[in-house]
C-alpha positions as CSV (number, residue, x, y, z in Angstrom):
1,M,36.7,-3.5,36.9
2,G,33.6,-5.6,36.5
3,T,32.1,-6.3,33.1
4,L,29.0,-4.3,33.8
5,R,31.0,-1.3,35.0
6,L,33.2,-1.5,31.9
7,R,30.2,-1.6,29.6
8,R,28.8,1.4,31.3
9,L,32.1,3.3,31.0
10,I,32.3,2.5,27.3
11,W,28.7,3.8,26.7
12,V,29.2,6.9,28.8
13,S,32.5,7.7,27.0
14,G,30.8,7.2,23.6
15,L,27.9,9.5,24.6
16,V,30.3,12.2,25.8
17,L,32.3,12.1,22.6
18,C,29.2,12.2,20.5
19,L,27.8,15.2,22.4
20,A,31.2,17.0,22.1
21,A,31.2,16.2,18.4
22,L,27.7,17.7,17.9
23,A,28.7,20.8,19.8
24,A,31.8,21.2,17.6
25,L,29.8,20.6,14.4
26,G,27.3,23.3,15.5
27,L,30.0,25.8,16.2
28,A,31.7,25.0,12.9
29,E,28.5,25.5,11.0
30,R,27.9,28.8,12.7
31,Y,31.3,30.4,12.7
32,A,33.4,28.7,10.0
33,P,33.4,30.8,6.8
34,P,31.8,28.9,4.0
35,A,34.3,28.3,1.2
36,V,31.6,28.8,-1.5
37,E,30.9,31.1,-4.4
38,T,27.3,31.6,-5.3
39,T,25.9,33.3,-8.4
40,F,22.2,33.9,-9.1
41,Y,20.8,34.4,-12.6
42,T,17.3,35.4,-13.8
43,P,15.8,34.5,-17.2
44,A,16.8,38.1,-18.3
45,T,20.5,37.9,-17.1
46,G,21.5,34.3,-17.5
47,T,22.8,32.6,-20.5
48,A,20.2,30.0,-21.7
49,R,18.6,28.6,-24.8
50,W,14.8,28.7,-24.6
51,E,12.7,26.3,-26.7
52,G,8.9,26.6,-26.9
53,A,6.4,29.3,-26.2
54,W,7.9,30.7,-23.0
55,E,6.8,34.2,-21.8
56,F,9.0,36.5,-19.9
57,S,8.4,39.3,-17.3
58,P,10.0,40.7,-14.2
59,L,8.4,37.8,-12.4
60,G,10.4,35.3,-14.3
61,A,9.5,32.8,-17.1
62,D,6.2,31.2,-17.7
63,P,5.6,28.0,-19.8
64,S,2.8,27.5,-22.3
65,E,-0.3,25.5,-21.7
66,G,0.7,23.0,-24.3
67,G,3.6,21.8,-22.3
68,G,7.0,20.5,-23.4
69,D,8.7,23.9,-23.1
70,R,12.4,23.6,-22.3
71,V,15.4,25.7,-21.3
72,T,19.0,24.6,-21.7
73,I,21.3,26.3,-19.2
74,P,25.1,26.0,-19.4
75,F,26.9,26.6,-16.1
76,T,30.3,26.1,-14.4
77,G,30.2,25.0,-10.7
78,T,29.7,22.1,-8.3
79,A,26.0,22.6,-7.6
80,F,22.9,23.8,-9.4
81,A,19.6,25.1,-8.0
82,L,16.4,26.5,-9.3
83,R,14.6,29.4,-7.8
84,V,10.9,28.7,-8.3
85,R,7.5,30.3,-7.5
86,R,5.3,27.6,-5.8
87,G,1.7,27.7,-4.7
88,H,-1.6,25.8,-4.7
89,Y,-1.3,24.5,-8.3
90,R,0.0,21.4,-10.0
91,G,3.2,21.7,-12.1
92,Y,6.6,20.0,-12.5
93,F,10.1,20.7,-13.9
94,Y,11.9,17.6,-15.2
95,V,15.6,18.3,-14.9
96,T,18.7,16.7,-16.3
97,V,22.3,17.7,-15.8
98,D,24.9,16.5,-18.4
99,G,22.2,14.2,-19.8
100,A,21.5,12.4,-16.5
101,P,18.7,12.9,-14.1
102,A,19.5,15.6,-11.5
103,N,20.9,13.9,-8.4
104,R,19.1,16.0,-5.8
105,L,15.6,15.3,-7.1
106,P,13.3,12.4,-6.8
107,R,12.6,10.3,-9.9
108,D,9.8,8.6,-11.7
109,E,9.8,6.7,-15.1
110,R,10.5,10.0,-17.0
111,G,13.4,11.2,-14.9
112,A,14.2,13.6,-12.0
113,Y,11.3,16.0,-11.3
114,L,10.8,19.1,-9.1
115,V,7.3,19.6,-7.7
116,L,5.9,23.1,-7.9
117,T,3.2,22.6,-5.3
118,S,4.1,24.4,-2.1
119,P,4.2,22.4,1.2
120,D,1.2,24.3,2.8
121,Y,-0.3,25.5,-0.6
122,A,0.7,29.1,0.3
123,P,2.5,31.1,-2.4
124,Q,6.3,31.2,-1.9
125,V,9.5,31.8,-3.8
126,V,12.2,29.4,-2.8
127,T,15.6,28.2,-4.1
128,L,15.6,24.4,-4.3
129,P,18.7,22.3,-4.9
130,V,18.7,20.3,-8.1
131,A,22.2,18.8,-8.4
132,E,25.1,18.7,-6.0
133,G,28.5,17.1,-5.8
134,L,29.4,17.9,-9.4
135,D,32.9,18.3,-10.8
136,D,34.1,21.9,-10.7
137,G,33.8,22.4,-14.4
138,P,31.4,23.2,-17.2
139,H,28.0,21.4,-17.1
140,V,24.6,21.7,-19.0
141,A,21.2,21.6,-17.3
142,V,18.0,21.0,-19.2
143,V,14.7,22.0,-17.6
144,V,11.5,20.7,-19.2
145,A,8.2,22.3,-17.9
146,E,5.0,20.3,-17.4
147,R,2.0,22.3,-16.5
148,G,2.3,25.4,-14.3
149,W,1.3,27.9,-16.9
150,D,0.1,31.4,-15.8
151,Q,2.0,30.9,-12.5
152,W,5.4,32.2,-13.6
153,P,7.1,29.3,-11.9
154,L,10.7,29.8,-13.1
155,V,12.2,32.8,-11.2
156,G,15.8,32.0,-11.9
157,W,18.7,29.6,-11.1
158,E,21.7,29.6,-8.8
159,V,25.2,28.2,-9.5
160,R,27.5,27.3,-6.6
161,R,31.1,26.5,-6.4
162,G,32.3,24.8,-3.2
163,D,30.4,23.2,-0.3
164,P,28.5,25.7,2.0
165,F,27.7,23.0,4.6
166,P,30.8,20.8,4.8
167,F,29.9,19.7,8.3
168,R,26.2,19.2,8.0
169,R,26.4,15.7,6.5
170,W,27.9,14.4,9.8
171,R,25.2,15.8,12.1
172,E,22.6,13.0,11.7
173,P,25.0,10.1,11.9
174,V,26.6,11.5,15.1
175,T,23.1,12.1,16.6
176,A,22.2,8.5,15.8
177,A,25.4,7.3,17.5
178,A,24.6,9.4,20.5
179,L,21.1,7.9,20.8
180,L,22.6,4.4,20.4
181,C,25.1,5.1,23.2
182,L,22.3,6.4,25.4
183,A,20.2,3.3,24.8
184,G,23.2,1.1,25.5
185,L,23.8,2.9,28.8
186,A,20.2,2.6,29.8
187,A,20.2,-1.1,29.0
188,T,23.1,-1.7,31.4
189,W,21.8,0.5,34.2
190,R,19.9,-1.9,36.4
191,A,20.2,-1.0,40.1
192,G,17.8,-3.7,41.1
193,P,15.5,-6.4,39.9
194,S,13.2,-5.5,37.1
195,R,10.2,-7.3,38.5
196,T,8.1,-5.9,41.3
197,A,7.9,-7.3,44.8
198,P,4.7,-9.0,45.8
199,R,2.0,-6.5,46.7
200,A,-1.6,-6.5,47.5
201,A,-4.1,-5.1,45.0
202,R,-5.9,-2.0,46.0
203,R,-9.6,-2.2,46.5
204,G,-11.8,-1.9,43.4
205,F,-14.1,1.0,42.6
206,A,-17.0,1.7,44.9
207,A,-20.4,1.1,43.3
208,W,-21.2,4.8,43.2
209,L,-17.9,6.0,41.7
210,W,-18.4,5.0,38.1
211,P,-21.7,6.8,37.6
212,A,-20.3,9.8,39.4
213,A,-17.2,9.9,37.3
214,V,-19.1,9.5,34.0
215,L,-21.6,12.1,34.9
216,T,-18.9,14.5,35.9
217,L,-17.0,13.9,32.7
218,L,-20.1,14.4,30.5
219,T,-21.0,17.6,32.4
220,F,-17.5,18.9,31.9
221,Y,-17.5,18.0,28.2
222,L,-21.1,19.1,27.3
223,S,-21.7,22.1,29.6
224,P,-22.3,25.4,27.7
225,W,-21.8,27.5,30.8
226,P,-18.3,28.4,32.0
227,A,-19.2,28.3,35.7
228,L,-20.6,24.7,35.3
229,T,-17.7,23.7,33.2
230,A,-15.2,25.0,35.8
231,A,-17.1,23.2,38.6
232,A,-17.2,19.9,36.7
233,G,-13.6,20.3,35.9
234,L,-12.6,20.8,39.5
235,A,-14.8,17.8,40.5
236,L,-13.1,15.6,37.8
237,T,-9.7,16.8,39.0
238,G,-10.5,15.8,42.5
239,L,-11.7,12.3,41.4
240,V,-8.6,11.6,39.4
241,L,-6.3,12.9,42.2
242,W,-8.1,10.6,44.6
243,R,-8.1,7.5,42.2
244,L,-5.4,7.5,39.6
245,D,-6.8,4.3,38.1
246,L,-10.0,6.1,37.4
247,G,-8.2,8.7,35.3
248,L,-6.3,6.0,33.4
249,A,-9.4,4.0,32.7
250,L,-11.2,7.1,31.4
251,V,-8.2,7.8,29.1
252,A,-8.6,4.3,27.6
253,A,-12.3,4.9,27.0
254,T,-12.1,8.4,25.5
255,A,-9.0,8.0,23.2
256,P,-11.1,7.2,20.0
257,F,-13.1,10.4,20.3
258,Y,-10.1,12.7,19.7
259,R,-11.9,14.4,16.8
260,Y,-14.4,15.9,19.1
261,P,-12.2,18.1,21.4
262,R,-13.3,20.3,24.3
263,P,-12.8,24.1,23.9
264,L,-10.8,25.5,26.8
265,C,-9.3,29.0,27.2
266,G,-9.4,29.6,23.4
267,K,-7.8,26.2,22.6
268,R,-9.3,22.8,21.8
269,F,-8.2,19.7,23.7
270,A,-9.2,16.0,23.3
271,L,-10.7,14.5,26.5
272,A,-7.9,11.9,26.5
273,E,-5.3,14.6,26.5
274,I,-7.0,16.4,29.4
275,L,-7.3,13.2,31.4
276,V,-3.7,12.3,30.8
277,L,-2.5,15.6,32.3
278,L,-4.8,15.2,35.3
279,S,-3.6,11.6,35.7
280,L,0.0,12.8,35.4
281,L,-0.6,15.2,38.3
282,S,-2.1,12.4,40.4
283,W,0.7,10.0,39.5
284,G,3.4,12.6,40.2
285,L,2.1,13.4,43.7
286,R,2.1,9.7,44.5
287,Q,5.6,9.2,43.2
288,V,7.2,12.2,44.9
289,G,5.0,12.2,48.0
290,G,5.3,8.5,48.6
291,G,9.0,8.3,47.7
292,R,8.2,5.7,45.0
293,W,10.3,7.2,42.2
294,R,13.4,5.2,43.3
295,E,11.5,2.0,43.1
296,T,10.1,3.0,39.7
297,L,13.6,3.5,38.4
298,R,14.8,0.2,39.8
299,R,12.0,-1.7,38.1
300,C,13.0,-0.5,34.5
301,N,13.4,-3.3,32.0
302,G,14.0,-3.7,28.2
303,L,10.6,-2.5,27.2
304,D,10.9,0.6,29.3
305,Y,14.2,1.4,27.6
306,G,12.6,0.9,24.2
307,V,9.9,3.4,24.9
308,L,12.6,5.8,26.2
309,L,14.6,5.4,23.0
310,F,11.5,6.0,21.0
311,L,10.8,9.2,22.9
312,L,14.3,10.5,22.6
313,T,14.5,9.8,18.9
314,A,11.2,11.7,18.4
315,V,12.6,14.7,20.3
316,A,15.8,14.7,18.2
317,A,13.8,14.4,14.9
318,T,11.5,17.2,16.0
319,A,14.5,19.5,16.7
320,W,15.6,19.3,13.0
321,A,12.2,19.0,11.4
322,A,11.6,21.5,8.6
323,H,8.0,22.2,9.7
324,R,8.6,22.3,13.5
325,H,5.2,23.7,14.5
326,V,3.4,20.6,13.3
327,A,6.2,18.3,14.5
328,L,5.9,19.7,18.0
329,R,2.1,19.0,18.1
330,E,2.5,15.4,17.0
331,L,5.4,15.0,19.4
332,R,3.1,16.1,22.2
333,V,-0.2,14.2,21.4
334,M,1.1,11.1,19.8
335,I,4.5,10.4,21.5
336,V,4.9,12.2,24.8
337,E,1.4,11.8,26.1
338,P,1.1,8.1,25.1
339,A,4.5,7.5,26.6
340,L,3.4,9.1,29.9
341,F,0.2,7.0,29.7
342,Y,2.3,3.9,29.4
343,L,4.5,4.9,32.3
344,M,1.4,5.5,34.5
345,V,-0.3,2.2,33.5
346,R,3.0,0.3,33.9
347,T,3.7,1.6,37.5
348,D,0.1,1.9,38.9
349,E,-0.6,-0.7,41.6
350,S,-4.4,-0.9,41.1
351,P,-6.2,-3.9,39.4
352,V,-6.0,-3.8,35.6
353,W,-9.6,-4.7,35.0
354,P,-11.1,-1.2,34.9
355,L,-8.5,-0.2,32.2
356,I,-9.4,-3.1,29.9
357,D,-13.1,-2.8,30.6
358,L,-13.1,0.9,29.7
359,F,-11.0,0.3,26.6
360,V,-13.5,-2.3,25.4
361,L,-16.4,0.0,26.3
362,G,-15.0,2.8,24.3
363,G,-14.6,0.5,21.3
364,V,-18.2,-0.7,21.7
365,L,-19.4,2.9,21.7
366,V,-17.5,3.6,18.5
367,A,-19.1,0.5,16.9
368,V,-22.7,1.3,18.1
369,V,-22.5,4.9,16.9
370,G,-21.3,3.7,13.5
371,L,-24.0,1.0,13.2
372,A,-26.7,3.6,14.1
373,Q,-25.3,6.0,11.5
374,Y,-25.2,3.2,8.9
375,A,-28.8,2.3,9.6
376,L,-29.9,5.9,9.3
377,G,-27.8,6.6,6.3
378,V,-25.9,9.5,7.9
379,N,-22.1,10.2,8.1
380,I,-21.2,7.3,5.8
381,I,-18.7,7.2,3.0
382,T,-19.9,6.3,-0.5
383,A,-17.1,4.5,-2.3
384,E,-16.8,2.9,-5.7
385,A,-20.0,2.0,-7.4
386,G,-22.1,3.4,-4.5
387,F,-20.4,1.1,-1.9
388,R,-21.6,2.4,1.6
389,R,-18.9,2.4,4.2
390,L,-19.3,2.9,8.0
391,R,-16.9,5.5,9.6
392,S,-18.5,6.2,13.0
393,V,-16.6,8.9,14.9
394,Y,-13.7,9.0,12.4
395,G,-13.1,10.9,9.2
396,S,-12.3,7.7,7.4
397,P,-13.7,4.2,7.5
398,N,-10.2,2.8,7.5
399,N,-9.6,4.5,10.9
400,A,-12.7,2.7,12.3
401,G,-11.4,-0.6,11.0
402,L,-7.9,0.1,12.5
403,Y,-9.1,0.9,16.0
404,L,-12.0,-1.6,16.2
405,G,-9.6,-4.4,15.1
406,R,-7.6,-3.8,18.3
407,V,-10.8,-4.0,20.4
408,L,-12.1,-7.1,18.6
409,A,-9.0,-9.1,19.3
410,V,-9.4,-8.5,23.1
411,T,-13.1,-9.2,23.2
412,L,-12.8,-12.4,21.2
413,A,-10.0,-13.7,23.5
414,F,-12.2,-13.2,26.6
415,A,-15.3,-14.7,24.8
416,L,-13.3,-17.8,24.0
417,F,-11.0,-18.2,27.0
418,G,-12.3,-16.0,29.9
419,T,-14.6,-16.9,32.7
420,G,-17.4,-15.4,34.7
421,R,-19.3,-12.2,33.9
422,R,-16.4,-10.7,32.0
423,R,-16.6,-13.6,29.5
424,V,-20.3,-12.9,29.0
425,A,-19.9,-9.1,28.7
426,Y,-17.1,-9.3,26.3
427,G,-18.8,-12.0,24.3
428,L,-21.8,-9.6,23.8
429,A,-19.4,-7.0,22.5
430,V,-18.0,-9.2,19.7
431,P,-21.0,-9.0,17.3
432,P,-21.4,-5.1,17.2
433,V,-17.6,-4.6,17.0
434,G,-17.2,-7.3,14.3
435,L,-20.2,-6.0,12.3
436,A,-18.9,-2.5,12.4
437,I,-15.5,-3.7,11.0
438,L,-17.2,-5.5,8.2
439,L,-19.4,-2.5,7.3
440,S,-16.3,-0.3,7.2
441,F,-15.1,-2.4,4.3
442,S,-11.6,-1.6,5.2
443,K,-9.5,-3.9,3.0
444,G,-6.6,-3.7,5.5
445,A,-8.8,-4.8,8.4
446,L,-10.8,-7.5,6.5
447,L,-7.9,-9.0,4.5
448,L,-4.9,-8.6,6.9
449,G,-5.6,-7.2,10.4
450,V,-8.5,-9.4,11.6
451,P,-7.3,-12.6,9.9
452,V,-3.8,-12.3,11.4
453,S,-5.3,-11.5,14.8
454,L,-7.5,-14.6,14.6
455,L,-4.6,-16.8,13.4
456,T,-2.4,-15.5,16.2
457,L,-5.0,-16.2,18.8
458,G,-5.4,-19.7,17.6
459,A,-1.7,-20.3,17.3
460,L,-1.0,-19.0,20.9
461,A,-3.9,-21.0,22.4
462,G,-2.6,-24.1,20.6
463,G,-4.2,-27.5,20.0
464,R,-7.7,-27.5,18.5
465,W,-7.8,-23.7,18.7
466,L,-5.3,-23.4,15.9
467,W,-7.3,-25.7,13.7
468,A,-10.4,-23.8,14.6
469,A,-8.7,-20.5,13.6
470,L,-7.6,-22.0,10.3
471,G,-11.0,-23.4,9.6
472,T,-12.6,-20.0,10.3
473,L,-10.2,-18.2,8.0
474,A,-10.9,-20.7,5.3
475,A,-14.6,-20.1,5.7
476,G,-14.0,-16.4,5.7
477,A,-11.9,-16.6,2.5
478,V,-14.8,-18.3,0.8
479,A,-17.3,-15.8,2.1
480,V,-15.3,-12.8,0.8
481,I,-15.1,-14.2,-2.8
482,P,-18.2,-12.2,-3.8
483,L,-16.6,-9.0,-2.3
484,L,-13.6,-9.5,-4.6
485,R,-15.9,-9.0,-7.6
486,T,-17.0,-5.6,-6.4
487,P,-15.3,-2.5,-7.9
488,R,-13.8,-1.6,-4.5
489,F,-12.0,-5.0,-4.0
490,A,-11.4,-5.9,-7.7
491,S,-8.9,-3.0,-8.0
492,L,-6.6,-4.8,-5.5
493,F,-5.3,-6.9,-8.4
494,D,-4.7,-4.1,-10.8
495,P,-1.5,-2.2,-10.3
496,H,-2.3,0.3,-13.0
497,R,-5.4,1.9,-11.5
498,G,-7.3,2.4,-8.2
499,T,-6.0,2.0,-4.7
500,T,-3.2,-0.4,-5.6
501,F,-1.8,2.0,-8.2
502,F,-1.8,5.0,-5.8
503,R,-0.4,2.9,-3.0
504,L,2.5,1.7,-5.1
505,Q,3.3,5.2,-6.2
506,L,3.1,6.3,-2.6
507,W,5.5,3.6,-1.4
508,R,8.1,4.5,-4.0
509,A,7.9,8.2,-3.1
510,A,8.2,7.3,0.6
511,W,11.2,5.2,-0.1
512,D,12.8,8.2,-1.9
513,M,12.0,10.3,1.2
514,F,13.6,7.8,3.6
515,R,16.8,7.6,1.4
516,D,17.2,11.3,1.5
517,H,16.7,11.5,5.3
518,P,17.9,8.1,6.6
519,W,19.1,8.8,10.2
520,L,16.3,10.8,11.9
521,G,13.7,11.1,9.1
522,V,11.8,14.2,8.2
523,G,10.3,14.6,11.7
524,P,6.9,13.9,13.2
525,D,4.0,15.0,11.0
526,N,6.3,16.4,8.3
527,F,5.5,13.6,5.8
528,L,2.5,15.5,4.3
529,Y,4.4,18.7,3.5
530,L,7.5,17.0,2.0
531,Y,5.4,14.5,0.1
532,R,3.2,16.9,-1.8
533,S,5.9,19.5,-2.4
534,R,8.8,17.2,-3.4
535,Y,8.3,13.5,-3.5
536,I,4.8,12.9,-4.9
537,R,5.0,11.1,-8.3
538,P,3.4,13.2,-11.1
539,A,1.3,10.1,-12.0
540,A,-0.2,10.2,-8.5
541,W,-1.3,13.9,-8.6
542,Q,-4.9,13.1,-7.7
543,E,-4.0,12.2,-4.1
544,P,-1.5,14.9,-2.9
545,D,-2.8,15.2,0.7
546,L,-1.5,12.0,2.2
547,S,-0.1,12.4,5.7
548,H,1.6,9.0,6.1
549,P,3.0,6.3,3.7
550,H,0.5,3.5,4.6
551,D,3.2,1.2,5.7
552,I,4.5,0.7,9.3
553,L,8.2,0.4,8.2
554,L,8.1,3.4,5.9
555,D,6.1,5.4,8.4
556,F,8.6,5.0,11.2
557,G,11.5,5.3,8.7
558,C,10.2,8.5,7.1
559,R,9.2,10.2,10.4
560,L,12.1,9.1,12.6
561,G,14.7,7.5,10.3
562,I,16.8,4.5,11.1
563,A,16.8,5.5,14.8
564,G,13.0,5.3,14.8
565,L,13.0,1.9,13.1
566,V,15.5,0.6,15.8
567,A,13.2,2.0,18.6
568,G,10.1,0.4,17.0
569,A,11.9,-2.9,16.6
570,W,13.2,-2.7,20.2
571,M,9.7,-2.1,21.6
572,E,8.2,-5.0,19.6
573,T,10.9,-7.4,20.5
574,A,10.7,-6.5,24.2
575,F,6.9,-6.8,24.1
576,W,6.9,-10.3,22.6
577,R,9.6,-11.5,25.0
578,L,7.5,-10.4,27.9
579,A,4.2,-11.5,26.4
580,L,4.8,-15.0,25.0
581,P,5.4,-16.8,28.4
582,L,2.0,-15.3,29.5
583,R,0.1,-17.6,27.2
584,R,0.5,-20.3,29.8
585,L,-0.9,-18.3,32.8
586,P,-3.1,-20.6,34.9
587,E,-5.8,-18.0,35.8
588,P,-8.3,-18.0,32.9
589,N,-9.0,-14.2,32.7
590,R,-5.3,-13.3,33.0
591,R,-4.5,-15.7,30.2
592,A,-7.4,-14.4,28.1
593,L,-6.1,-10.9,28.6
594,A,-2.6,-11.9,27.6
595,L,-3.8,-13.7,24.5
596,G,-6.0,-10.8,23.5
597,L,-3.2,-8.3,23.8
598,M,-0.8,-10.4,21.7
599,S,-3.6,-11.0,19.1
600,S,-4.2,-7.3,19.1
601,M,-0.6,-6.5,18.6
602,A,-0.3,-9.0,15.7
603,G,-3.3,-7.3,14.0
604,F,-1.6,-3.9,14.6
605,L,1.5,-5.1,12.8
606,A,-0.3,-6.8,9.9
607,H,-2.8,-4.0,9.2
608,G,0.0,-1.5,9.5
609,L,1.7,-3.0,6.4
610,V,-0.9,-1.3,4.2
611,D,-2.3,1.5,6.3
612,A,-1.6,3.7,9.4
613,S,-0.1,1.9,12.4
614,Y,1.0,4.0,15.3
615,F,0.8,7.7,14.4
616,V,-2.9,8.3,15.0
617,I,-4.0,9.5,18.5
618,D,-6.2,6.6,19.3
619,L,-3.8,4.0,17.9
620,A,-0.9,5.5,19.9
621,F,-2.9,5.3,23.2
622,A,-4.0,1.7,22.3
623,F,-0.4,0.8,21.7
624,A,0.8,2.4,25.0
625,L,-2.1,0.6,26.8
626,T,-1.1,-2.8,25.3
627,L,2.6,-2.4,26.4
628,G,1.6,-1.2,29.9
629,L,-0.8,-4.1,30.5
630,V,1.7,-6.7,29.4
631,Q,4.2,-5.2,31.8
632,R,1.5,-5.5,34.6
633,L,0.7,-9.1,33.7
634,A,4.4,-10.0,33.7
635,A,5.0,-8.5,37.1
636,D,5.3,-11.1,39.9
637,G,2.9,-11.0,42.8
638,T,0.3,-8.6,41.3
639,D,-3.2,-9.4,42.4
640,Y,-5.6,-9.7,39.5
641,R,-8.7,-10.8,41.4
642,E,-12.1,-10.1,39.9
643,E,-13.7,-6.8,41.1
């Protein structure tokens, strides 16, 4: 038996065993009788010593406004839980068991705490585990109330003997092993060469097609009359079915405008989402009708398998997410649809220039809108000491800095290394995009994302360009010294207040969340609900509505666990392995595109250390576009002639 066949057999056997184990665990959880004894007590029926100004009623126990009220509860068992009334208010219980912080709760400097804010701010009565894995004997729990008066937060407590879920602890490790086996199998399954055979590029767009497409799209988006909307939608569908590359280019242009969806059939959909689905229909007809799907499978390489692993991990994490309805939405709009976009960009045979042109055009529109708003004093954010910040089409200036940083890297690469009309056009795009980033005053963009992008561009170009990049960064560092004296930037160096304080508290809470859910995380878009209802540090109570941990590693880890971190590292490694040789491409515009994509990816990683990274709709599509374009550049024989 050949080595490749043996490896396939090993991976297949492992996958089958893991799937069988998951089925057995599911059956055991469902049908095996739990060997557990559970007893519930209320403040009226349980034995406890109450200290402070507690009040009692059929609702439970209510602490005083002064704080510090405590209750000491003796119990005998292996686990202890509190039944609490949660809602849209701020309150905490600090809990110790046998003098030590309760082992099923997050901790801060004061000890283990239970958050009384509900995940969605709606009133609820729930039983929350406080301590587990205790010796089967007598124990003493002490609960100290902080805030929460007039909410009757303590409904009772529950004592358990035995383990009600003896098999559940194996579910996530076995799932992770199954995903690993599937990834290993995919990596060995190469029926043919991963590079494409030489092919001729399709003809570019006719001169009339772009105005017609843009007019049709605007009519579909802006029309107040259902008949006109339907007619424009049919016309847009026909155009995308005729030219797949047109649909993909329009996705690249409209991705940053996701906050302005189009109402359809009682729902609201972003234009990029509608265009992805139309493009998928066009792509599917070509694949099936032209018999191309076999060739598509044969061309799979390491980057494709990384994207597949990322998709499968997200599906598995969604299946076990506590708040599945929001997980399903994020799975659709930020993982499945960008993955489909990547697939279509990666396998389309048309020239790539319309894709990158429309990507840049969308970014320029975002910058121009933001600059116009800034000049007029509308839709801006006023930060510390009256600091005016540009936010353009986004809810936050930081989002503007994140997306425009990706665009700036590409335009700058073409302005420096491109040729012809594209060099001129992209060079003209650099000033508005750069100025918009500056006026967003995004600390992540100005201090990390843009500098790392510029340094990467200089290092990849080599020679005098590296020195030019270092000189520019040195000059920029001198130029930002006055900014460091402003209230907004001065707080960077103070870990006890301002953004730095809240960011440190957030990272510690996110690390606690990751440790509690290591294998598959808490699921897509579940961070917000678990953070404000369980992991938020009491000292960070002023910022409870954070939907991500502001760090790329913690973001992937909390959402998708170790499996997500592996998938992310796989995609990045495969990207750089494909992209780095492209810095020596002989054709100037192809080389400029490759340098711009790598510079953009470096900025994505650097800015993601302190802010969002992938899990925003426009950033997800920009990431998918970057991966797909590098695949196209790396494919042998593709014709990248100017249009």
